[in-house]
VMD Tcl script that draws the C-alpha trace (Angstrom):
set ca {
  {12.69 62.50 46.62}
  {14.68 59.55 48.11}
  {13.30 56.24 47.52}
  {14.33 52.73 48.77}
  {13.67 50.41 45.85}
  {13.45 46.52 46.61}
  {15.47 44.59 44.37}
  {14.84 40.99 43.18}
  {14.68 39.06 40.14}
  {11.91 40.57 38.44}
  {11.21 41.96 34.94}
  {11.72 45.77 34.06}
  {13.60 46.39 37.43}
  {16.55 48.35 35.83}
  {14.09 50.16 33.52}
  {11.95 51.26 36.54}
  {15.13 52.48 38.58}
  {16.37 54.62 35.69}
  {12.98 56.14 35.22}
  {12.80 57.15 38.91}
  {16.27 58.74 38.34}
  {15.40 60.63 35.37}
  {12.34 61.92 37.13}
  {14.57 63.52 39.66}
  {14.60 60.86 42.49}
  {17.50 59.53 44.30}
  {17.12 55.61 44.26}
  {18.85 53.21 46.83}
  {18.63 49.63 46.11}
  {17.70 47.35 48.85}
  {18.21 43.51 48.03}
  {15.11 41.58 48.46}
  {15.04 37.76 49.00}
  {11.42 37.12 47.21}
  {11.35 33.57 46.24}
  {13.85 32.45 49.09}
  {12.10 33.60 52.29}
  {8.47 33.80 53.79}
  {7.04 36.97 52.40}
  {3.84 37.06 54.93}
  {5.44 36.38 58.45}
  {9.17 37.01 58.70}
  {10.43 38.47 62.00}
  {14.06 38.69 61.04}
  {13.31 40.17 57.51}
  {10.73 42.87 59.16}
  {13.29 43.41 61.80}
  {16.23 44.32 59.08}
  {14.01 46.22 56.97}
  {12.39 48.41 60.02}
  {15.95 48.90 61.23}
  {16.95 50.32 57.69}
  {13.85 52.58 57.41}
  {14.44 54.00 60.77}
  {18.09 54.87 60.12}
  {17.44 56.74 57.07}
  {14.78 59.16 55.56}
  {12.88 58.03 52.41}
  {9.99 59.41 50.79}
  {8.56 56.07 50.34}
  {9.59 52.21 49.69}
  {8.94 50.94 46.28}
  {8.67 47.27 44.84}
  {7.53 45.34 41.67}
  {4.77 43.08 43.27}
  {3.19 43.35 46.64}
  {4.73 41.87 49.74}
  {2.87 41.73 52.94}
  {6.03 41.96 55.20}
  {6.90 45.13 53.69}
  {3.58 46.63 53.98}
  {3.46 45.78 57.85}
  {6.84 47.28 58.50}
  {6.02 50.41 56.39}
  {2.70 50.85 58.50}
  {4.70 50.50 61.76}
  {7.26 52.93 60.66}
  {4.82 55.29 59.20}
  {6.29 55.50 55.60}
  {4.52 54.92 52.40}
  {4.83 51.94 50.36}
  {4.05 51.52 46.67}
  {3.97 48.38 44.80}
  {3.21 47.74 41.25}
  {2.02 44.29 40.57}
  {2.67 42.66 37.01}
  {2.14 39.05 37.99}
  {-1.32 37.56 37.97}
  {-2.50 35.33 39.65}
  {-0.59 36.75 42.80}
  {-1.42 34.99 45.87}
  {0.22 37.52 48.13}
  {-2.04 40.24 47.06}
  {-4.83 38.75 48.94}
  {-3.50 39.59 52.36}
  {-5.22 41.78 55.24}
  {-1.99 43.98 55.39}
  {-2.73 45.33 51.88}
  {-5.38 47.31 53.61}
  {-3.15 50.05 55.41}
  {-3.46 53.40 54.41}
  {0.29 53.74 54.01}
  {0.21 51.26 51.29}
  {-0.66 51.98 47.53}
  {-0.91 49.07 45.08}
  {-1.09 49.35 41.33}
  {-2.66 46.95 39.15}
  {-2.38 46.28 35.52}
  {-5.64 44.49 34.99}
  {-8.67 46.66 35.21}
  {-11.13 43.93 36.16}
  {-8.73 42.73 38.98}
  {-8.70 46.04 40.17}
  {-12.35 46.58 40.32}
  {-12.63 43.27 42.06}
  {-10.11 44.45 45.01}
  {-11.83 47.76 45.40}
  {-15.17 45.73 45.63}
  {-13.38 43.93 48.67}
  {-12.58 47.10 50.23}
  {-9.19 47.44 48.91}
  {-9.65 51.03 48.12}
  {-5.91 51.82 47.83}
  {-5.61 49.75 44.72}
  {-5.54 51.80 41.40}
  {-5.43 50.56 37.90}
  {-2.14 51.06 36.03}
  {-1.41 49.46 32.68}
  {2.21 48.04 32.07}
  {4.84 49.88 29.93}
  {7.74 49.45 27.90}
  {11.51 50.68 27.98}
  {11.07 52.40 24.43}
  {14.34 54.31 24.75}
  {16.29 51.06 25.30}
  {14.77 49.33 22.70}
  {15.52 52.18 20.22}
  {19.27 51.80 21.31}
  {19.68 48.32 19.96}
  {21.55 47.49 17.15}
  {19.09 46.35 14.47}
  {21.90 44.19 12.52}
  {22.59 42.15 15.66}
  {18.93 40.83 15.52}
  {19.02 39.21 12.14}
  {19.34 35.82 13.79}
  {16.18 36.07 15.20}
  {14.07 36.92 12.11}
  {10.82 34.86 11.78}
  {7.55 35.02 10.06}
  {5.73 34.24 13.37}
  {7.14 34.01 16.79}
  {5.57 33.56 20.24}
  {7.66 34.07 23.63}
  {6.15 32.50 26.69}
  {5.55 29.34 28.79}
  {3.28 26.55 27.59}
  {2.77 25.74 31.29}
  {4.16 21.97 30.91}
  {7.17 22.84 33.03}
  {7.31 21.05 36.40}
  {7.24 24.24 38.35}
  {4.35 25.71 36.42}
  {1.95 22.78 36.01}
  {-0.21 22.87 38.92}
  {-2.81 20.65 37.34}
  {-0.78 17.65 37.81}
  {-1.43 17.79 41.48}
  {-5.03 17.15 40.98}
  {-4.06 13.28 40.01}
  {-6.77 10.93 41.75}
  {-9.79 13.11 41.66}
  {-12.83 11.01 40.72}
  {-14.11 10.51 37.32}
  {-17.12 13.07 37.74}
  {-15.04 15.83 38.93}
  {-12.26 15.09 36.10}
  {-14.90 15.36 33.56}
  {-16.43 18.59 35.22}
  {-13.17 20.25 35.17}
  {-12.37 19.21 31.52}
  {-15.66 20.55 30.42}
  {-15.21 23.61 32.07}
  {-12.10 24.23 30.47}
  {-13.32 23.84 27.11}
  {-15.90 26.05 27.88}
  {-13.76 28.71 29.12}
  {-11.48 28.29 26.03}
  {-13.87 29.63 23.60}
  {-14.94 32.73 25.67}
  {-12.66 35.92 26.16}
  {-13.65 38.79 28.11}
  {-15.50 36.77 30.93}
  {-13.54 34.48 33.49}
  {-16.03 32.08 35.06}
  {-13.81 29.23 36.20}
  {-13.91 30.33 40.08}
  {-17.68 31.04 39.92}
  {-18.60 27.36 38.71}
  {-16.33 25.49 41.24}
  {-18.91 24.64 43.89}
  {-19.78 22.13 46.61}
  {-18.64 18.69 45.88}
  {-16.34 19.69 43.10}
  {-14.44 21.81 45.65}
  {-14.49 19.10 48.32}
  {-12.78 16.67 45.78}
  {-10.26 19.27 44.82}
  {-9.65 19.80 48.76}
  {-9.35 16.04 49.38}
  {-6.85 15.52 46.55}
  {-4.97 18.68 46.89}
  {-5.73 20.88 50.06}
  {-4.30 24.50 49.87}
  {-3.19 25.95 53.11}
  {-3.69 29.59 53.75}
  {-1.85 32.01 56.18}
  {-3.98 33.84 58.84}
  {-3.55 37.00 56.88}
  {-5.10 35.52 53.56}
  {-8.74 36.36 52.44}
  {-8.83 34.84 49.06}
  {-11.07 31.61 48.51}
  {-10.05 28.30 47.88}
  {-12.11 28.45 44.46}
  {-10.18 31.37 43.67}
  {-6.85 29.36 44.01}
  {-7.98 26.38 42.02}
  {-9.63 28.45 39.31}
  {-6.53 30.81 38.87}
  {-3.46 28.49 39.59}
  {-4.62 25.00 38.71}
  {-7.36 25.63 35.87}
  {-6.31 28.78 34.29}
  {-3.03 27.63 33.77}
  {-4.05 24.22 32.57}
  {-6.37 26.08 29.95}
  {-3.63 28.39 28.84}
  {-1.35 25.56 28.08}
  {-3.89 23.45 26.05}
  {-4.88 26.79 24.15}
  {-1.23 27.88 23.33}
  {-0.20 24.33 22.22}
  {-3.28 23.88 20.03}
  {-2.65 27.34 18.32}
  {0.88 26.75 17.87}
  {0.09 23.46 16.37}
  {-2.40 24.70 13.60}
  {-0.20 27.63 12.68}
  {2.85 25.55 12.37}
  {1.01 22.99 10.02}
  {0.86 25.91 7.61}
  {3.31 28.61 8.68}
  {7.00 28.61 10.00}
  {6.63 29.58 13.68}
  {9.47 30.19 16.26}
  {8.71 29.55 19.91}
  {10.90 30.70 22.88}
  {10.05 28.65 25.83}
  {11.71 26.62 28.56}
  {10.13 23.53 28.14}
  {10.38 20.66 25.66}
  {7.38 20.38 22.94}
  {7.29 17.06 21.43}
  {3.53 17.50 20.74}
  {4.78 20.55 18.20}
  {6.92 18.70 15.72}
  {6.66 21.67 13.13}
  {7.42 24.35 15.67}
  {11.08 25.64 15.83}
  {11.47 25.21 19.61}
  {14.32 28.08 20.46}
  {14.56 27.59 23.91}
  {14.34 30.12 26.77}
  {15.36 33.51 25.79}
  {16.74 36.44 28.03}
  {14.27 39.28 28.47}
  {16.77 42.04 28.27}
  {19.43 40.86 25.84}
  {17.64 38.68 23.36}
  {13.68 39.12 23.60}
  {13.43 42.64 21.85}
  {15.53 41.45 18.82}
  {12.72 38.52 18.52}
  {10.02 41.38 18.50}
  {11.90 43.44 16.09}
  {12.64 40.99 13.58}
  {9.30 38.87 13.43}
  {6.66 39.79 11.11}
  {3.83 38.74 13.43}
  {4.46 38.65 17.09}
  {1.84 36.44 18.85}
  {0.27 37.18 22.22}
  {-1.76 34.44 23.77}
  {-2.62 36.05 27.12}
  {-2.48 33.84 30.45}
  {-6.23 33.16 31.31}
  {-5.94 34.34 34.69}
  {-5.33 37.79 33.29}
  {-8.94 38.75 33.19}
  {-9.00 41.98 31.00}
  {-5.33 43.25 31.43}
  {-2.80 44.34 28.73}
  {0.00 41.75 29.27}
  {3.49 43.20 29.47}
  {4.41 41.01 26.53}
  {2.15 43.18 24.54}
  {3.46 46.33 25.63}
  {7.22 44.95 24.69}
  {6.19 44.00 21.36}
  {4.65 47.43 20.46}
  {7.42 49.15 22.04}
  {9.97 47.44 20.02}
  {8.15 48.39 16.78}
  {6.64 45.03 16.42}
  {3.59 43.91 14.72}
  {1.23 42.60 17.48}
  {-1.40 39.82 16.97}
  {-3.35 39.20 20.32}
  {-6.14 37.59 21.55}
  {-9.03 39.89 22.71}
  {-8.43 41.79 26.15}
  {-10.79 44.44 26.91}
  {-8.14 46.91 28.33}
  {-6.72 47.25 25.13}
  {-9.62 49.08 23.86}
  {-9.08 51.82 26.37}
  {-5.75 52.93 25.11}
  {-5.20 51.54 21.43}
  {-7.44 50.90 18.39}
  {-7.67 47.38 17.08}
  {-6.64 47.22 13.20}
  {-4.72 50.50 13.62}
  {-2.37 50.07 16.59}
  {-2.48 46.23 16.84}
  {-4.75 43.34 15.64}
  {-6.93 40.95 17.78}
  {-8.31 37.74 17.18}
  {-11.63 36.13 18.27}
  {-10.98 32.44 17.62}
  {-8.69 30.02 15.93}
  {-10.38 30.57 12.39}
  {-10.07 34.45 12.69}
  {-6.35 34.19 13.82}
  {-5.62 31.86 10.80}
  {-7.10 34.36 8.60}
  {-5.28 37.32 10.01}
  {-2.17 35.51 9.91}
  {-2.44 34.98 6.07}
  {-3.58 38.31 5.53}
  {-1.00 40.33 7.26}
  {1.90 37.95 6.00}
  {0.66 38.92 2.53}
  {0.04 42.74 3.23}
  {3.36 43.97 4.31}
  {2.75 47.79 4.08}
  {-0.37 47.36 6.35}
  {1.18 45.38 8.69}
  {4.10 47.78 8.89}
  {1.68 50.60 9.14}
  {0.00 49.07 12.24}
  {3.27 48.28 13.95}
  {4.42 51.78 13.42}
  {1.05 53.29 14.87}
  {1.48 50.72 17.93}
  {5.05 51.88 18.44}
  {4.08 55.51 18.38}
  {1.22 55.11 20.97}
  {3.49 53.09 23.25}
  {6.41 55.76 22.88}
  {4.15 58.62 23.38}
  {2.13 57.34 26.55}
  {3.11 54.12 27.92}
  {6.77 54.22 28.66}
  {8.10 53.60 32.43}
  {8.68 57.50 32.47}
  {5.00 57.95 31.95}
  {3.95 55.48 34.62}
  {6.43 56.93 37.24}
  {5.31 60.45 36.76}
  {1.86 59.15 37.42}
  {3.03 57.61 40.64}
  {4.83 60.66 41.70}
  {2.17 62.91 41.05}
  {-0.14 60.88 43.21}
  {2.45 61.02 46.20}
  {2.99 64.69 45.80}
  {-0.82 65.18 46.00}
  {-1.02 63.17 48.97}
  {1.81 65.21 50.71}
  {-0.03 68.44 49.99}
}
mol new
graphics top color blue
foreach p $ca { graphics top sphere $p radius 0.5 }
foreach p [lrange $ca 0 end-1] q [lrange $ca 1 end] { graphics top cylinder $p $q radius 0.2 }
display resetview
């Protein structure tokens, strides 16, 4: 098969391209200006891609994340478009152009996939993320000694200017402010159910609209409630929760944090700054006794990419509860999940002092990921579906 693969600044781009090639596919890279141009309605971009597709023969076009303009062009030309979405929330997903029969979308969050199917998106399928285990195995173990730590967390605290959407709600009335803060606190204590969108109603939404209206394109079908819940409140909640957890842990244990923002509220945390996903992050996971995962709350039940990477590196994973884990992994055997802050602290104390058990769990998690959750495994699943549709 010959594939046109859109290239942009995404996680796992090189791993997926290599996996396609190892599966016998010929991969041609097509530079894609995501983040620089309009991905919904862009005549120049569409004309360029259409010219490319009409001038060559490809089995399908592939991209990480979904782009409406690509779906439109592929439908016009009559070529299949496959998108694997690893971002959530992801606004471009809620486009009428996702409905074309020539488009197939893979989602790593089973609950999100069910919601899309309920909305008539029958070409959306559930497929978890993966890890480049072969690459992680090739790394020189001695290089990573600099990253040794008892406890590490890699991720944003959503206080950065580009991530903190909640700041745009400055000026809302006192009632709405109190309602939102109460809603965030209620959601903070519950995993496995996301109710922020459902409880944004009537005058609350009107006030949010007054202070920070959201513009939507003609092809968009998501609700304003969905936007406010997932982009504004869920990020705010995630930031509060991550900061709170890191604070209570760092008062007892040594914690390294890899994040792009400053953390003045965490004086006992060793903020190591941002980290390169390919060249440095695997060494953190390999050389940390307990790797934390605190899932962005707009990921409803899915297994975050970070969790797959931790286990794929052979690291010990301690994560909040996410339902999708239970479909593929066994808690306390392949990984460990916590239910609240008290449970988290108890499990940190236990696994720091039970080294053999911690290492056994890390090894089991690695074996599961290396056997069933590599990019080669996922690419085979995609290609099998394509071949089945061609019969």
